[in-house]
A tleap script that builds the chain and sets N, CA, C and O, in Angstrom:
source leaprc.protein.ff14SB
mol = sequence {
  NMET ALA TYR THR PRO GLU GLN LEU VAL ALA
  LEU GLU ARG ALA LEU ALA THR GLY GLU GLN
  ARG LEU THR PHE GLY ASP ARG THR VAL GLU
  TYR ARG SER VAL GLU GLU LEU ILE ALA ALA
  ILE ASP VAL VAL ARG ARG ALA LEU GLN GLU
  GLN GLU ILE ALA ALA GLY THR ALA LYS ARG
  ARG PRO ARG ARG VAL VAL VAL SER THR GLY
  LYS ALA CTHR
}
set mol.1.N position { 2.627 0.351 14.690 }
set mol.1.CA position { 1.479 1.235 14.647 }
set mol.1.C position { 0.446 0.652 13.691 }
set mol.1.O position { 0.790 0.168 12.613 }
set mol.2.N position { -0.792 0.701 14.082 }
set mol.2.CA position { -1.879 0.216 13.231 }
set mol.2.C position { -2.362 1.350 12.333 }
set mol.2.O position { -2.667 2.452 12.789 }
set mol.3.N position { -2.418 1.042 11.051 }
set mol.3.CA position { -2.887 2.021 10.073 }
set mol.3.C position { -4.301 1.654 9.642 }
set mol.3.O position { -4.744 0.519 9.820 }
set mol.4.N position { -4.995 2.624 9.077 }
set mol.4.CA position { -6.344 2.382 8.589 }
set mol.4.C position { -6.385 2.574 7.079 }
set mol.4.O position { -5.561 3.298 6.521 }
set mol.5.N position { -7.344 1.926 6.415 }
set mol.5.CA position { -7.495 2.148 4.977 }
set mol.5.C position { -7.751 3.618 4.645 }
set mol.5.O position { -7.365 4.088 3.574 }
set mol.6.N position { -8.396 4.342 5.549 }
set mol.6.CA position { -8.658 5.755 5.322 }
set mol.6.C position { -7.366 6.556 5.248 }
set mol.6.O position { -7.263 7.503 4.469 }
set mol.7.N position { -6.381 6.177 6.057 }
set mol.7.CA position { -5.095 6.857 6.011 }
set mol.7.C position { -4.402 6.603 4.670 }
set mol.7.O position { -3.785 7.506 4.104 }
set mol.8.N position { -4.507 5.385 4.172 }
set mol.8.CA position { -3.925 5.069 2.870 }
set mol.8.C position { -4.592 5.887 1.775 }
set mol.8.O position { -3.914 6.420 0.897 }
set mol.9.N position { -5.907 5.989 1.820 }
set mol.9.CA position { -6.641 6.780 0.824 }
set mol.9.C position { -6.202 8.243 0.895 }
set mol.9.O position { -6.012 8.880 -0.140 }
set mol.10.N position { -6.042 8.771 2.088 }
set mol.10.CA position { -5.625 10.168 2.239 }
set mol.10.C position { -4.225 10.386 1.669 }
set mol.10.O position { -3.970 11.404 1.026 }
set mol.11.N position { -3.324 9.442 1.901 }
set mol.11.CA position { -1.971 9.555 1.353 }
set mol.11.C position { -1.988 9.497 -0.174 }
set mol.11.O position { -1.310 10.281 -0.839 }
set mol.12.N position { -2.762 8.572 -0.720 }
set mol.12.CA position { -2.842 8.446 -2.175 }
set mol.12.C position { -3.482 9.689 -2.797 }
set mol.12.O position { -3.068 10.135 -3.867 }
set mol.13.N position { -4.482 10.240 -2.131 }
set mol.13.CA position { -5.121 11.462 -2.618 }
set mol.13.C position { -4.130 12.628 -2.589 }
set mol.13.O position { -4.101 13.442 -3.512 }
set mol.14.N position { -3.329 12.706 -1.543 }
set mol.14.CA position { -2.325 13.761 -1.449 }
set mol.14.C position { -1.310 13.635 -2.577 }
set mol.14.O position { -0.897 14.637 -3.162 }
set mol.15.N position { -0.913 12.419 -2.879 }
set mol.15.CA position { 0.022 12.201 -3.980 }
set mol.15.C position { -0.587 12.640 -5.309 }
set mol.15.O position { 0.074 13.282 -6.125 }
set mol.16.N position { -1.842 12.289 -5.512 }
set mol.16.CA position { -2.514 12.613 -6.773 }
set mol.16.C position { -2.720 14.118 -6.947 }
set mol.16.O position { -2.683 14.625 -8.068 }
set mol.17.N position { -2.936 14.822 -5.857 }
set mol.17.CA position { -3.221 16.255 -5.952 }
set mol.17.C position { -1.995 17.129 -5.713 }
set mol.17.O position { -2.058 18.347 -5.879 }
set mol.18.N position { -0.887 16.517 -5.327 }
set mol.18.CA position { 0.335 17.285 -5.101 }
set mol.18.C position { 0.444 17.910 -3.729 }
set mol.18.O position { 1.320 18.742 -3.493 }
set mol.19.N position { -0.431 17.522 -2.823 }
set mol.19.CA position { -0.357 18.052 -1.454 }
set mol.19.C position { 0.836 17.439 -0.742 }
set mol.19.O position { 1.212 16.297 -1.007 }
set mol.20.N position { 1.428 18.205 0.164 }
set mol.20.CA position { 2.539 17.678 0.941 }
set mol.20.C position { 2.254 17.722 2.439 }
set mol.20.O position { 3.042 17.215 3.238 }
set mol.21.N position { 1.147 18.317 2.814 }
set mol.21.CA position { 0.787 18.400 4.231 }
set mol.21.C position { -0.525 17.668 4.446 }
set mol.21.O position { -1.525 17.943 3.783 }
set mol.22.N position { -0.503 16.723 5.393 }
set mol.22.CA position { -1.691 15.926 5.694 }
set mol.22.C position { -1.995 16.005 7.176 }
set mol.22.O position { -1.087 16.096 8.003 }
set mol.23.N position { -3.264 15.969 7.504 }
set mol.23.CA position { -3.682 15.957 8.899 }
set mol.23.C position { -4.491 14.699 9.156 }
set mol.23.O position { -5.477 14.421 8.474 }
set mol.24.N position { -4.048 13.938 10.165 }
set mol.24.CA position { -4.750 12.730 10.613 }
set mol.24.C position { -5.149 12.977 12.057 }
set mol.24.O position { -4.313 12.947 12.959 }
set mol.25.N position { -6.431 13.221 12.264 }
set mol.25.CA position { -6.890 13.502 13.623 }
set mol.25.C position { -6.242 14.779 14.129 }
set mol.25.O position { -6.474 15.856 13.580 }
set mol.26.N position { -5.425 14.664 15.183 }
set mol.26.CA position { -4.774 15.841 15.753 }
set mol.26.C position { -3.311 15.965 15.317 }
set mol.26.O position { -2.592 16.842 15.796 }
set mol.27.N position { -2.872 15.088 14.408 }
set mol.27.CA position { -1.489 15.127 13.921 }
set mol.27.C position { -1.409 15.685 12.512 }
set mol.27.O position { -2.223 15.344 11.653 }
set mol.28.N position { -0.433 16.537 12.281 }
set mol.28.CA position { -0.178 17.064 10.946 }
set mol.28.C position { 1.222 16.625 10.532 }
set mol.28.O position { 2.185 16.771 11.286 }
set mol.29.N position { 1.315 16.086 9.322 }
set mol.29.CA position { 2.592 15.621 8.793 }
set mol.29.C position { 2.848 16.344 7.480 }
set mol.29.O position { 1.963 16.446 6.631 }
set mol.30.N position { 4.076 16.849 7.322 }
set mol.30.CA position { 4.447 17.488 6.067 }
set mol.30.C position { 5.588 16.683 5.451 }
set mol.30.O position { 6.629 16.473 6.072 }
set mol.31.N position { 5.368 16.241 4.225 }
set mol.31.CA position { 6.367 15.462 3.506 }
set mol.31.C position { 7.239 16.399 2.695 }
set mol.31.O position { 6.750 17.359 2.099 }
set mol.32.N position { 8.539 16.117 2.675 }
set mol.32.CA position { 9.491 17.000 2.003 }
set mol.32.C position { 9.552 16.787 0.500 }
set mol.32.O position { 9.933 17.686 -0.249 }
set mol.33.N position { 9.171 15.581 0.061 }
set mol.33.CA position { 9.277 15.289 -1.367 }
set mol.33.C position { 8.239 14.247 -1.760 }
set mol.33.O position { 7.623 13.604 -0.911 }
set mol.34.N position { 8.063 14.099 -3.061 }
set mol.34.CA position { 7.154 13.077 -3.582 }
set mol.34.C position { 7.681 11.691 -3.215 }
set mol.34.O position { 6.903 10.793 -2.891 }
set mol.35.N position { 8.996 11.521 -3.265 }
set mol.35.CA position { 9.593 10.235 -2.925 }
set mol.35.C position { 9.291 9.849 -1.479 }
set mol.35.O position { 9.028 8.683 -1.188 }
set mol.36.N position { 9.328 10.816 -0.584 }
set mol.36.CA position { 9.020 10.552 0.826 }
set mol.36.C position { 7.545 10.167 0.990 }
set mol.36.O position { 7.215 9.293 1.792 }
set mol.37.N position { 6.677 10.808 0.242 }
set mol.37.CA position { 5.250 10.493 0.287 }
set mol.37.C position { 4.993 9.084 -0.259 }
set mol.37.O position { 4.201 8.329 0.306 }
set mol.38.N position { 5.663 8.738 -1.354 }
set mol.38.CA position { 5.518 7.391 -1.923 }
set mol.38.C position { 6.026 6.343 -0.938 }
set mol.38.O position { 5.419 5.280 -0.804 }
set mol.39.N position { 7.126 6.626 -0.248 }
set mol.39.CA position { 7.650 5.698 0.754 }
set mol.39.C position { 6.639 5.503 1.888 }
set mol.39.O position { 6.467 4.389 2.383 }
set mol.40.N position { 5.977 6.575 2.295 }
set mol.40.CA position { 4.959 6.468 3.350 }
set mol.40.C position { 3.789 5.611 2.881 }
set mol.40.O position { 3.255 4.815 3.654 }
set mol.41.N position { 3.389 5.764 1.630 }
set mol.41.CA position { 2.304 4.950 1.074 }
set mol.41.C position { 2.696 3.481 1.085 }
set mol.41.O position { 1.883 2.626 1.435 }
set mol.42.N position { 3.933 3.181 0.707 }
set mol.42.CA position { 4.406 1.795 0.715 }
set mol.42.C position { 4.398 1.201 2.120 }
set mol.42.O position { 4.024 0.043 2.308 }
set mol.43.N position { 4.811 1.995 3.101 }
set mol.43.CA position { 4.822 1.534 4.497 }
set mol.43.C position { 3.398 1.202 4.955 }
set mol.43.O position { 3.168 0.164 5.575 }
set mol.44.N position { 2.458 2.077 4.650 }
set mol.44.CA position { 1.073 1.868 5.076 }
set mol.44.C position { 0.474 0.658 4.363 }
set mol.44.O position { -0.234 -0.134 4.986 }
set mol.45.N position { 0.748 0.503 3.063 }
set mol.45.CA position { 0.231 -0.662 2.330 }
set mol.45.C position { 0.735 -1.966 2.942 }
set mol.45.O position { -0.037 -2.898 3.165 }
set mol.46.N position { 2.046 -2.021 3.211 }
set mol.46.CA position { 2.617 -3.239 3.803 }
set mol.46.C position { 2.017 -3.516 5.175 }
set mol.46.O position { 1.693 -4.659 5.496 }
set mol.47.N position { 1.869 -2.476 5.978 }
set mol.47.CA position { 1.304 -2.647 7.314 }
set mol.47.C position { -0.141 -3.148 7.238 }
set mol.47.O position { -0.543 -4.009 8.020 }
set mol.48.N position { -0.914 -2.612 6.303 }
set mol.48.CA position { -2.301 -3.074 6.154 }
set mol.48.C position { -2.341 -4.535 5.707 }
set mol.48.O position { -3.186 -5.301 6.170 }
set mol.49.N position { -1.431 -4.925 4.809 }
set mol.49.CA position { -1.367 -6.329 4.385 }
set mol.49.C position { -1.008 -7.228 5.557 }
set mol.49.O position { -1.590 -8.301 5.718 }
set mol.50.N position { -0.051 -6.797 6.379 }
set mol.50.CA position { 0.340 -7.587 7.548 }
set mol.50.C position { -0.815 -7.704 8.537 }
set mol.50.O position { -1.005 -8.755 9.149 }
set mol.51.N position { -1.589 -6.629 8.696 }
set mol.51.CA position { -2.741 -6.673 9.596 }
set mol.51.C position { -3.782 -7.657 9.080 }
set mol.51.O position { -4.387 -8.388 9.864 }
set mol.52.N position { -3.996 -7.681 7.761 }
set mol.52.CA position { -4.957 -8.624 7.176 }
set mol.52.C position { -4.484 -10.066 7.359 }
set mol.52.O position { -5.286 -10.949 7.667 }
set mol.53.N position { -3.204 -10.303 7.173 }
set mol.53.CA position { -2.656 -11.653 7.346 }
set mol.53.C position { -2.820 -12.089 8.794 }
set mol.53.O position { -3.237 -13.216 9.059 }
set mol.54.N position { -2.495 -11.204 9.734 }
set mol.54.CA position { -2.618 -11.528 11.158 }
set mol.54.C position { -4.070 -11.802 11.548 }
set mol.54.O position { -4.337 -12.647 12.402 }
set mol.55.N position { -5.002 -11.090 10.926 }
set mol.55.CA position { -6.418 -11.271 11.237 }
set mol.55.C position { -7.030 -12.439 10.471 }
set mol.55.O position { -8.158 -12.844 10.751 }
set mol.56.N position { -6.292 -12.978 9.509 }
set mol.56.CA position { -6.814 -14.088 8.709 }
set mol.56.C position { -7.797 -13.661 7.643 }
set mol.56.O position { -8.575 -14.478 7.150 }
set mol.57.N position { -7.771 -12.386 7.280 }
set mol.57.CA position { -8.717 -11.890 6.279 }
set mol.57.C position { -8.040 -11.523 4.961 }
set mol.57.O position { -8.666 -10.945 4.073 }
set mol.58.N position { -6.766 -11.861 4.840 }
set mol.58.CA position { -6.020 -11.509 3.622 }
set mol.58.C position { -6.522 -12.320 2.440 }
set mol.58.O position { -6.817 -13.509 2.557 }
set mol.59.N position { -6.612 -11.651 1.305 }
set mol.59.CA position { -7.002 -12.336 0.078 }
set mol.59.C position { -5.772 -13.035 -0.482 }
set mol.59.O position { -4.692 -12.448 -0.553 }
set mol.60.N position { -5.937 -14.251 -0.866 }
set mol.60.CA position { -4.827 -14.977 -1.461 }
set mol.60.C position { -4.766 -14.690 -2.944 }
set mol.60.O position { -5.784 -14.594 -3.629 }
set mol.61.N position { -3.544 -14.558 -3.416 }
set mol.61.CA position { -3.362 -14.368 -4.848 }
set mol.61.C position { -3.626 -15.691 -5.541 }
set mol.61.O position { -3.176 -16.736 -5.071 }
set mol.62.N position { -4.340 -15.662 -6.638 }
set mol.62.CA position { -4.592 -16.916 -7.347 }
set mol.62.C position { -3.289 -17.477 -7.906 }
set mol.62.O position { -2.421 -16.743 -8.378 }
set mol.63.N position { -3.184 -18.777 -7.838 }
set mol.63.CA position { -2.003 -19.423 -8.398 }
set mol.63.C position { -2.134 -19.500 -9.899 }
set mol.63.O position { -3.232 -19.630 -10.440 }
set mol.64.N position { -1.014 -19.420 -10.553 }
set mol.64.CA position { -1.013 -19.469 -12.000 }
set mol.64.C position { -0.024 -20.537 -12.443 }
set mol.64.O position { 1.142 -20.524 -12.050 }
set mol.65.N position { -0.495 -21.438 -13.246 }
set mol.65.CA position { 0.350 -22.502 -13.762 }
set mol.65.C position { 0.480 -22.306 -15.273 }
set mol.65.O position { -0.517 -22.162 -15.981 }
set mol.66.N position { 1.715 -22.302 -15.748 }
set mol.66.CA position { 1.966 -22.140 -17.166 }
set mol.66.C position { 2.508 -23.460 -17.693 }
set mol.66.O position { 3.504 -23.979 -17.190 }
set mol.67.N position { 1.851 -23.991 -18.699 }
set mol.67.CA position { 2.279 -25.257 -19.297 }
set mol.67.C position { 2.805 -24.969 -20.685 }
set mol.67.O position { 2.168 -24.281 -21.482 }
set mol.68.N position { 3.972 -25.503 -20.954 }
set mol.68.CA position { 4.586 -25.300 -22.252 }
set mol.68.C position { 4.875 -26.670 -22.856 }
set mol.68.O position { 5.407 -27.552 -22.183 }
set mol.69.N position { 4.527 -26.841 -24.109 }
set mol.69.CA position { 4.790 -28.121 -24.772 }
set mol.69.C position { 5.590 -27.870 -26.041 }
set mol.69.O position { 5.606 -26.768 -26.588 }
set mol.70.N position { 6.229 -28.893 -26.472 }
set mol.70.CA position { 7.007 -28.777 -27.697 }
set mol.70.C position { 7.358 -30.168 -28.193 }
set mol.70.O position { 7.215 -31.153 -27.468 }
set mol.71.N position { 7.802 -30.237 -29.388 }
set mol.71.CA position { 8.166 -31.512 -29.993 }
set mol.71.C position { 9.612 -31.826 -29.657 }
set mol.71.O position { 10.506 -31.014 -29.898 }
set mol.72.N position { 9.838 -33.006 -29.099 }
set mol.72.CA position { 11.186 -33.425 -28.770 }
set mol.72.C position { 11.869 -33.939 -30.046 }
set mol.72.O position { 11.237 -34.586 -30.882 }
set mol.73.N position { 13.130 -33.651 -30.178 }
set mol.73.CA position { 13.853 -34.108 -31.377 }
set mol.73.C position { 14.677 -35.328 -31.116 }
set mol.73.O position { 15.340 -35.831 -32.023 }
savepdb mol mol.pdb
quit
């Protein structure tokens, strides 16, 4: 299923305000717990990332190189 950023925003807003019932278009979903709502947010985030990767629009994380030096004995 393709998710939209608006759906993610609605889920995050519901989490922040304590709502457990959300309506997307003609569908209404009621979450039983905060944990279930957080799991739904994680699913939507991952799906949106996968959609960005498939479309070639994903932002790449910058690489980080850590150099450590010390005196050899």
